[in-house]
Backbone atoms as SQL, in Angstrom:
CREATE TABLE atoms (id INTEGER PRIMARY KEY, chain TEXT, resi INTEGER, resn TEXT, atom TEXT, x REAL, y REAL, z REAL);
INSERT INTO atoms VALUES
  (1, 'A', 1, 'MET', 'N', -8.284, -32.795, 55.537),
  (2, 'A', 1, 'MET', 'CA', -8.791, -33.095, 54.225),
  (3, 'A', 1, 'MET', 'C', -9.166, -31.811, 53.475),
  (4, 'A', 2, 'LEU', 'N', -9.811, -30.891, 54.130),
  (5, 'A', 2, 'LEU', 'CA', -10.185, -29.621, 53.517),
  (6, 'A', 2, 'LEU', 'C', -8.946, -28.825, 53.115),
  (7, 'A', 3, 'ALA', 'N', -7.897, -28.933, 53.907),
  (8, 'A', 3, 'ALA', 'CA', -6.650, -28.226, 53.590),
  (9, 'A', 3, 'ALA', 'C', -6.043, -28.764, 52.294),
  (10, 'A', 4, 'ARG', 'N', -6.118, -30.112, 52.135),
  (11, 'A', 4, 'ARG', 'CA', -5.592, -30.712, 50.911),
  (12, 'A', 4, 'ARG', 'C', -6.387, -30.236, 49.689),
  (13, 'A', 5, 'ILE', 'N', -7.675, -30.173, 49.808),
  (14, 'A', 5, 'ILE', 'CA', -8.517, -29.722, 48.700),
  (15, 'A', 5, 'ILE', 'C', -8.192, -28.272, 48.372),
  (16, 'A', 6, 'LYS', 'N', -8.005, -27.444, 49.404),
  (17, 'A', 6, 'LYS', 'CA', -7.663, -26.046, 49.166),
  (18, 'A', 6, 'LYS', 'C', -6.312, -25.925, 48.476),
  (19, 'A', 7, 'SER', 'N', -5.330, -26.716, 48.896),
  (20, 'A', 7, 'SER', 'CA', -4.010, -26.621, 48.270),
  (21, 'A', 7, 'SER', 'C', -4.073, -27.097, 46.819),
  (22, 'A', 8, 'TRP', 'N', -4.795, -28.193, 46.531),
  (23, 'A', 8, 'TRP', 'CA', -4.949, -28.658, 45.155),
  (24, 'A', 8, 'TRP', 'C', -5.710, -27.634, 44.316),
  (25, 'A', 9, 'ALA', 'N', -6.678, -26.998, 44.914),
  (26, 'A', 9, 'ALA', 'CA', -7.429, -25.977, 44.194),
  (27, 'A', 9, 'ALA', 'C', -6.521, -24.796, 43.866),
  (28, 'A', 10, 'LEU', 'N', -5.654, -24.439, 44.814),
  (29, 'A', 10, 'LEU', 'CA', -4.707, -23.345, 44.553),
  (30, 'A', 10, 'LEU', 'C', -3.728, -23.721, 43.440),
  (31, 'A', 11, 'TYR', 'N', -3.243, -24.978, 43.462),
  (32, 'A', 11, 'TYR', 'CA', -2.344, -25.433, 42.399),
  (33, 'A', 11, 'TYR', 'C', -3.064, -25.426, 41.046),
  (34, 'A', 12, 'ALA', 'N', -4.306, -25.887, 41.050),
  (35, 'A', 12, 'ALA', 'CA', -5.072, -25.901, 39.809),
  (36, 'A', 12, 'ALA', 'C', -5.307, -24.479, 39.305),
  (37, 'A', 13, 'LEU', 'N', -5.641, -23.569, 40.226),
  (38, 'A', 13, 'LEU', 'CA', -5.836, -22.175, 39.847),
  (39, 'A', 13, 'LEU', 'C', -4.541, -21.576, 39.316),
  (40, 'A', 14, 'ALA', 'N', -3.426, -21.880, 39.967),
  (41, 'A', 14, 'ALA', 'CA', -2.133, -21.381, 39.489),
  (42, 'A', 14, 'ALA', 'C', -1.841, -21.930, 38.093),
  (43, 'A', 15, 'GLY', 'N', -2.168, -23.210, 37.872),
  (44, 'A', 15, 'GLY', 'CA', -1.962, -23.803, 36.550),
  (45, 'A', 15, 'GLY', 'C', -2.806, -23.132, 35.487),
  (46, 'A', 16, 'VAL', 'N', -4.049, -22.830, 35.818),
  (47, 'A', 16, 'VAL', 'CA', -4.931, -22.145, 34.873),
  (48, 'A', 16, 'VAL', 'C', -4.387, -20.754, 34.563),
  (49, 'A', 17, 'VAL', 'N', -3.912, -20.046, 35.594),
  (50, 'A', 17, 'VAL', 'CA', -3.356, -18.698, 35.382),
  (51, 'A', 17, 'VAL', 'C', -2.132, -18.766, 34.485),
  (52, 'A', 18, 'VAL', 'N', -1.251, -19.744, 34.728),
  (53, 'A', 18, 'VAL', 'CA', -0.057, -19.899, 33.891),
  (54, 'A', 18, 'VAL', 'C', -0.471, -20.232, 32.451),
  (55, 'A', 19, 'ALA', 'N', -1.434, -21.125, 32.288),
  (56, 'A', 19, 'ALA', 'CA', -1.883, -21.492, 30.945),
  (57, 'A', 19, 'ALA', 'C', -2.475, -20.273, 30.231),
  (58, 'A', 20, 'LEU', 'N', -3.239, -19.468, 30.946),
  (59, 'A', 20, 'LEU', 'CA', -3.795, -18.258, 30.334),
  (60, 'A', 20, 'LEU', 'C', -2.693, -17.274, 29.952),
  (61, 'A', 21, 'ALA', 'N', -1.694, -17.136, 30.811),
  (62, 'A', 21, 'ALA', 'CA', -0.587, -16.229, 30.500),
  (63, 'A', 21, 'ALA', 'C', 0.155, -16.689, 29.247),
  (64, 'A', 22, 'VAL', 'N', 0.390, -17.987, 29.147),
  (65, 'A', 22, 'VAL', 'CA', 1.067, -18.527, 27.959),
  (66, 'A', 22, 'VAL', 'C', 0.203, -18.300, 26.722),
  (67, 'A', 23, 'ALA', 'N', -1.094, -18.547, 26.841),
  (68, 'A', 23, 'ALA', 'CA', -1.992, -18.358, 25.700),
  (69, 'A', 23, 'ALA', 'C', -2.014, -16.894, 25.267),
  (70, 'A', 24, 'VAL', 'N', -2.034, -15.977, 26.218),
  (71, 'A', 24, 'VAL', 'CA', -2.027, -14.554, 25.880),
  (72, 'A', 24, 'VAL', 'C', -0.738, -14.182, 25.157),
  (73, 'A', 25, 'ASN', 'N', 0.394, -14.685, 25.621),
  (74, 'A', 25, 'ASN', 'CA', 1.675, -14.393, 24.965),
  (75, 'A', 25, 'ASN', 'C', 1.717, -14.966, 23.546),
  (76, 'A', 26, 'VAL', 'N', 1.187, -16.170, 23.372),
  (77, 'A', 26, 'VAL', 'CA', 1.157, -16.779, 22.040),
  (78, 'A', 26, 'VAL', 'C', 0.277, -15.945, 21.111),
  (79, 'A', 27, 'LEU', 'N', -0.884, -15.531, 21.608),
  (80, 'A', 27, 'LEU', 'CA', -1.778, -14.726, 20.780),
  (81, 'A', 27, 'LEU', 'C', -1.182, -13.361, 20.463),
  (82, 'A', 28, 'ARG', 'N', -0.481, -12.763, 21.406),
  (83, 'A', 28, 'ARG', 'CA', 0.185, -11.477, 21.138),
  (84, 'A', 28, 'ARG', 'C', 1.246, -11.634, 20.063),
  (85, 'A', 29, 'ALA', 'N', 2.026, -12.704, 20.141),
  (86, 'A', 29, 'ALA', 'CA', 3.063, -12.937, 19.129),
  (87, 'A', 29, 'ALA', 'C', 2.430, -13.149, 17.763),
  (88, 'A', 30, 'ARG', 'N', 1.346, -13.918, 17.719),
  (89, 'A', 30, 'ARG', 'CA', 0.663, -14.162, 16.443),
  (90, 'A', 30, 'ARG', 'C', 0.097, -12.856, 15.899),
  (91, 'A', 31, 'ASN', 'N', -0.481, -12.061, 16.770),
  (92, 'A', 31, 'ASN', 'CA', -1.038, -10.776, 16.355),
  (93, 'A', 31, 'ASN', 'C', 0.065, -9.864, 15.811),
  (94, 'A', 32, 'ALA', 'N', 1.223, -9.881, 16.464),
  (95, 'A', 32, 'ALA', 'CA', 2.345, -9.058, 15.994),
  (96, 'A', 32, 'ALA', 'C', 2.786, -9.508, 14.598),
  (97, 'A', 33, 'ARG', 'N', 2.853, -10.811, 14.372),
  (98, 'A', 33, 'ARG', 'CA', 3.230, -11.318, 13.040),
  (99, 'A', 33, 'ARG', 'C', 2.203, -10.918, 11.995),
  (100, 'A', 34, 'LEU', 'N', 0.933, -11.015, 12.351),
  (101, 'A', 34, 'LEU', 'CA', -0.113, -10.625, 11.403),
  (102, 'A', 34, 'LEU', 'C', -0.051, -9.128, 11.104),
  (103, 'A', 35, 'THR', 'N', 0.233, -8.338, 12.121),
  (104, 'A', 35, 'THR', 'CA', 0.351, -6.894, 11.926),
  (105, 'A', 35, 'THR', 'C', 1.496, -6.575, 10.971),
  (106, 'A', 36, 'VAL', 'N', 2.622, -7.242, 11.155),
  (107, 'A', 36, 'VAL', 'CA', 3.769, -7.033, 10.270),
  (108, 'A', 36, 'VAL', 'C', 3.416, -7.431, 8.841),
  (109, 'A', 37, 'GLU', 'N', 2.721, -8.545, 8.676),
  (110, 'A', 37, 'GLU', 'CA', 2.336, -9.007, 7.342),
  (111, 'A', 37, 'GLU', 'C', 1.364, -8.019, 6.682),
  (112, 'A', 38, 'LEU', 'N', 0.406, -7.521, 7.460),
  (113, 'A', 38, 'LEU', 'CA', -0.529, -6.539, 6.907),
  (114, 'A', 38, 'LEU', 'C', 0.187, -5.255, 6.509),
  (115, 'A', 39, 'GLU', 'N', 1.147, -4.814, 7.319),
  (116, 'A', 39, 'GLU', 'CA', 1.912, -3.612, 6.972),
  (117, 'A', 39, 'GLU', 'C', 2.719, -3.827, 5.699),
  (118, 'A', 40, 'ARG', 'N', 3.296, -5.019, 5.558),
  (119, 'A', 40, 'ARG', 'CA', 4.073, -5.333, 4.354),
  (120, 'A', 40, 'ARG', 'C', 3.162, -5.315, 3.123),
  (121, 'A', 41, 'ARG', 'N', 1.993, -5.912, 3.239),
  (122, 'A', 41, 'ARG', 'CA', 1.064, -5.930, 2.106),
  (123, 'A', 41, 'ARG', 'C', 0.591, -4.524, 1.762),
  (124, 'A', 42, 'GLU', 'N', 0.346, -3.715, 2.784),
  (125, 'A', 42, 'GLU', 'CA', -0.107, -2.342, 2.531),
  (126, 'A', 42, 'GLU', 'C', 0.986, -1.537, 1.828),
  (127, 'A', 43, 'ARG', 'N', 2.247, -1.700, 2.281),
  (128, 'A', 43, 'ARG', 'CA', 3.367, -1.016, 1.605),
  (129, 'A', 43, 'ARG', 'C', 3.466, -1.461, 0.150),
  (130, 'A', 44, 'SER', 'N', 3.308, -2.755, -0.079),
  (131, 'A', 44, 'SER', 'CA', 3.379, -3.280, -1.443),
  (132, 'A', 44, 'SER', 'C', 2.253, -2.714, -2.301),
  (133, 'A', 45, 'ARG', 'N', 1.054, -2.652, -1.739),
  (134, 'A', 45, 'ARG', 'CA', -0.094, -2.112, -2.476),
  (135, 'A', 45, 'ARG', 'C', 0.130, -0.642, -2.822),
  (136, 'A', 46, 'LEU', 'N', 0.614, 0.124, -1.834),
  (137, 'A', 46, 'LEU', 'CA', 0.861, 1.545, -2.074),
  (138, 'A', 46, 'LEU', 'C', 1.982, 1.760, -3.088),
  (139, 'A', 47, 'GLN', 'N', 3.000, 0.901, -3.051),
  (140, 'A', 47, 'GLN', 'CA', 4.085, 1.002, -4.030),
  (141, 'A', 47, 'GLN', 'C', 3.560, 0.724, -5.434),
  (142, 'A', 48, 'ALA', 'N', 2.679, -0.265, -5.564),
  (143, 'A', 48, 'ALA', 'CA', 2.098, -0.575, -6.874),
  (144, 'A', 48, 'ALA', 'C', 1.268, 0.604, -7.380),
  (145, 'A', 49, 'ILE', 'N', 0.518, 1.237, -6.485),
  (146, 'A', 49, 'ILE', 'CA', -0.267, 2.414, -6.878),
  (147, 'A', 49, 'ILE', 'C', 0.662, 3.538, -7.326),
  (148, 'A', 50, 'ALA', 'N', 1.732, 3.769, -6.551),
  (149, 'A', 50, 'ALA', 'CA', 2.680, 4.832, -6.900),
  (150, 'A', 50, 'ALA', 'C', 3.341, 4.547, -8.251),
  (151, 'A', 51, 'ASP', 'N', 3.716, 3.299, -8.481),
  (152, 'A', 51, 'ASP', 'CA', 4.329, 2.942, -9.768),
  (153, 'A', 51, 'ASP', 'C', 3.355, 3.169, -10.922),
  (154, 'A', 52, 'GLY', 'N', 2.091, 2.810, -10.700),
  (155, 'A', 52, 'GLY', 'CA', 1.081, 3.036, -11.733),
  (156, 'A', 52, 'GLY', 'C', 0.896, 4.513, -12.034),
  (157, 'A', 53, 'LEU', 'N', 0.881, 5.322, -10.984),
  (158, 'A', 53, 'LEU', 'CA', 0.731, 6.766, -11.187),
  (159, 'A', 53, 'LEU', 'C', 1.940, 7.359, -11.895),
  (160, 'A', 54, 'LYS', 'N', 3.132, 6.869, -11.560),
  (161, 'A', 54, 'LYS', 'CA', 4.339, 7.348, -12.250),
  (162, 'A', 54, 'LYS', 'C', 4.283, 6.994, -13.739),
  (163, 'A', 55, 'ALA', 'N', 3.826, 5.779, -14.027),
  (164, 'A', 55, 'ALA', 'CA', 3.733, 5.350, -15.427),
  (165, 'A', 55, 'ALA', 'C', 2.712, 6.209, -16.172),
  (166, 'A', 56, 'ARG', 'N', 1.570, 6.479, -15.526),
  (167, 'A', 56, 'ARG', 'CA', 0.553, 7.331, -16.168),
  (168, 'A', 56, 'ARG', 'C', 1.096, 8.731, -16.408),
  (169, 'A', 57, 'ALA', 'N', 1.826, 9.264, -15.430),
  (170, 'A', 57, 'ALA', 'CA', 2.391, 10.605, -15.583),
  (171, 'A', 57, 'ALA', 'C', 3.416, 10.629, -16.712),
  (172, 'A', 58, 'GLU', 'N', 4.220, 9.584, -16.810),
  (173, 'A', 58, 'GLU', 'CA', 5.218, 9.515, -17.881),
  (174, 'A', 58, 'GLU', 'C', 4.535, 9.473, -19.244),
  (175, 'A', 59, 'ARG', 'N', 3.488, 8.649, -19.370),
  (176, 'A', 59, 'ARG', 'CA', 2.753, 8.591, -20.644),
  (177, 'A', 59, 'ARG', 'C', 2.116, 9.943, -20.957),
  (178, 'A', 60, 'ALA', 'N', 1.555, 10.593, -19.949),
  (179, 'A', 60, 'ALA', 'CA', 0.929, 11.906, -20.166),
  (180, 'A', 60, 'ALA', 'C', 1.974, 12.921, -20.601),
  (181, 'A', 61, 'ASN', 'N', 3.150, 12.868, -20.002),
  (182, 'A', 61, 'ASN', 'CA', 4.225, 13.791, -20.384),
  (183, 'A', 61, 'ASN', 'C', 4.674, 13.542, -21.825),
  (184, 'A', 62, 'GLN', 'N', 4.742, 12.273, -22.209),
  (185, 'A', 62, 'GLN', 'CA', 5.128, 11.954, -23.585),
  (186, 'A', 62, 'GLN', 'C', 4.081, 12.471, -24.570),
  (187, 'A', 63, 'VAL', 'N', 2.820, 12.267, -24.250),
  (188, 'A', 63, 'VAL', 'CA', 1.742, 12.747, -25.129),
  (189, 'A', 63, 'VAL', 'C', 1.768, 14.272, -25.191),
  (190, 'A', 64, 'ALA', 'N', 2.001, 14.915, -24.056),
  (191, 'A', 64, 'ALA', 'CA', 2.054, 16.380, -24.030),
  (192, 'A', 64, 'ALA', 'C', 3.223, 16.889, -24.873),
  (193, 'A', 65, 'ALA', 'N', 4.358, 16.191, -24.818),
  (194, 'A', 65, 'ALA', 'CA', 5.511, 16.612, -25.608),
  (195, 'A', 65, 'ALA', 'C', 5.211, 16.492, -27.100),
  (196, 'A', 66, 'VAL', 'N', 4.570, 15.396, -27.490),
  (197, 'A', 66, 'VAL', 'CA', 4.212, 15.226, -28.901),
  (198, 'A', 66, 'VAL', 'C', 3.219, 16.304, -29.313),
  (199, 'A', 67, 'SER', 'N', 2.231, 16.556, -28.480),
  (200, 'A', 67, 'SER', 'CA', 1.229, 17.575, -28.782),
  (201, 'A', 67, 'SER', 'C', 1.876, 18.954, -28.901),
  (202, 'A', 68, 'LYS', 'N', 2.814, 19.245, -28.009),
  (203, 'A', 68, 'LYS', 'CA', 3.500, 20.540, -28.043),
  (204, 'A', 68, 'LYS', 'C', 4.307, 20.686, -29.337),
  (205, 'A', 69, 'ARG', 'N', 4.978, 19.601, -29.725),
  (206, 'A', 69, 'ARG', 'CA', 5.780, 19.640, -30.947),
  (207, 'A', 69, 'ARG', 'C', 4.886, 19.853, -32.167),
  (208, 'A', 70, 'VAL', 'N', 3.755, 19.147, -32.229),
  (209, 'A', 70, 'VAL', 'CA', 2.832, 19.298, -33.357),
  (210, 'A', 70, 'VAL', 'C', 2.288, 20.720, -33.392),
  (211, 'A', 71, 'ARG', 'N', 1.952, 21.241, -32.208),
  (212, 'A', 71, 'ARG', 'CA', 1.417, 22.608, -32.165),
  (213, 'A', 71, 'ARG', 'C', 2.465, 23.620, -32.621),
  (214, 'A', 72, 'GLU', 'N', 3.704, 23.447, -32.169),
  (215, 'A', 72, 'GLU', 'CA', 4.771, 24.365, -32.575),
  (216, 'A', 72, 'GLU', 'C', 4.994, 24.309, -34.083),
  (217, 'A', 73, 'GLU', 'N', 4.941, 23.093, -34.650),
  (218, 'A', 73, 'GLU', 'CA', 5.104, 22.956, -36.096),
  (219, 'A', 73, 'GLU', 'C', 3.957, 23.648, -36.831),
  (220, 'A', 74, 'ALA', 'N', 2.739, 23.495, -36.323),
  (221, 'A', 74, 'ALA', 'CA', 1.582, 24.121, -36.959),
  (222, 'A', 74, 'ALA', 'C', 1.679, 25.644, -36.866),
  (223, 'A', 75, 'GLU', 'N', 2.090, 26.146, -35.693),
  (224, 'A', 75, 'GLU', 'CA', 2.221, 27.602, -35.532),
  (225, 'A', 75, 'GLU', 'C', 3.304, 28.154, -36.455),
  (226, 'A', 76, 'LYS', 'N', 4.383, 27.400, -36.598),
  (227, 'A', 76, 'LYS', 'CA', 5.454, 27.834, -37.505),
  (228, 'A', 76, 'LYS', 'C', 4.953, 27.854, -38.946),
  (229, 'A', 77, 'ALA', 'N', 4.201, 26.834, -39.330),
  (230, 'A', 77, 'ALA', 'CA', 3.667, 26.776, -40.691),
  (231, 'A', 77, 'ALA', 'C', 2.686, 27.925, -40.930),
  (232, 'A', 78, 'ILE', 'N', 1.906, 28.274, -39.917),
  (233, 'A', 78, 'ILE', 'CA', 0.961, 29.393, -40.054),
  (234, 'A', 78, 'ILE', 'C', 1.727, 30.700, -40.211),
  (235, 'A', 79, 'ARG', 'N', 2.777, 30.883, -39.400),
  (236, 'A', 79, 'ARG', 'CA', 3.578, 32.116, -39.496),
  (237, 'A', 79, 'ARG', 'C', 4.250, 32.239, -40.858),
  (238, 'A', 80, 'GLU', 'N', 4.685, 31.117, -41.400),
  (239, 'A', 80, 'GLU', 'CA', 5.360, 31.138, -42.698),
  (240, 'A', 80, 'GLU', 'C', 4.370, 31.162, -43.855),
  (241, 'A', 81, 'GLY', 'N', 3.096, 31.094, -43.559),
  (242, 'A', 81, 'GLY', 'CA', 2.082, 31.171, -44.598),
  (243, 'A', 81, 'GLY', 'C', 1.862, 29.873, -45.339),
  (244, 'A', 82, 'ARG', 'N', 2.428, 28.787, -44.863),
  (245, 'A', 82, 'ARG', 'CA', 2.255, 27.505, -45.539),
  (246, 'A', 82, 'ARG', 'C', 0.977, 26.799, -45.104),
  (247, 'A', 83, 'ARG', 'N', 0.354, 27.354, -44.097),
  (248, 'A', 83, 'ARG', 'CA', -0.821, 26.672, -43.551),
  (249, 'A', 83, 'ARG', 'C', -1.828, 27.706, -43.053),
  (250, 'A', 84, 'ASP', 'N', -3.094, 27.395, -43.214),
  (251, 'A', 84, 'ASP', 'CA', -4.164, 28.279, -42.731),
  (252, 'A', 84, 'ASP', 'C', -4.472, 27.905, -41.282),
  (253, 'A', 85, 'TYR', 'N', -4.884, 28.890, -40.496),
  (254, 'A', 85, 'TYR', 'CA', -5.186, 28.670, -39.072),
  (255, 'A', 85, 'TYR', 'C', -6.276, 27.629, -38.894),
  (256, 'A', 86, 'PHE', 'N', -7.270, 27.603, -39.783),
  (257, 'A', 86, 'PHE', 'CA', -8.418, 26.731, -39.629),
  (258, 'A', 86, 'PHE', 'C', -8.223, 25.381, -40.302),
  (259, 'A', 87, 'GLU', 'N', -7.072, 25.174, -40.906),
  (260, 'A', 87, 'GLU', 'CA', -6.782, 23.898, -41.572),
  (261, 'A', 87, 'GLU', 'C', -6.561, 22.831, -40.507),
  (262, 'A', 88, 'ASN', 'N', -7.062, 21.646, -40.773),
  (263, 'A', 88, 'ASN', 'CA', -6.916, 20.575, -39.778),
  (264, 'A', 88, 'ASN', 'C', -5.470, 20.141, -39.606),
  (265, 'A', 89, 'GLN', 'N', -4.814, 19.831, -40.736),
  (266, 'A', 89, 'GLN', 'CA', -3.402, 19.446, -40.651),
  (267, 'A', 89, 'GLN', 'C', -2.715, 19.507, -41.934);
């Protein structure tokens, strides 16, 4: 009788070990999927930041080009005597 109890206990223990192994594998797979999703979201977030910075740089370059053109026109007008240095515009 004791031998039967020991064998059933061993089977039950083996079943618990198998169930734990399956649960660990399921959790690892879920964790891997979550990791991939987090990496995808992080890449998307960083791409959005990069796009925003590119847009800001483009706008700054456009403003700088306009400012440079206005300054060159003002300097030319000053050289030609059509405009005073201290004149606003």
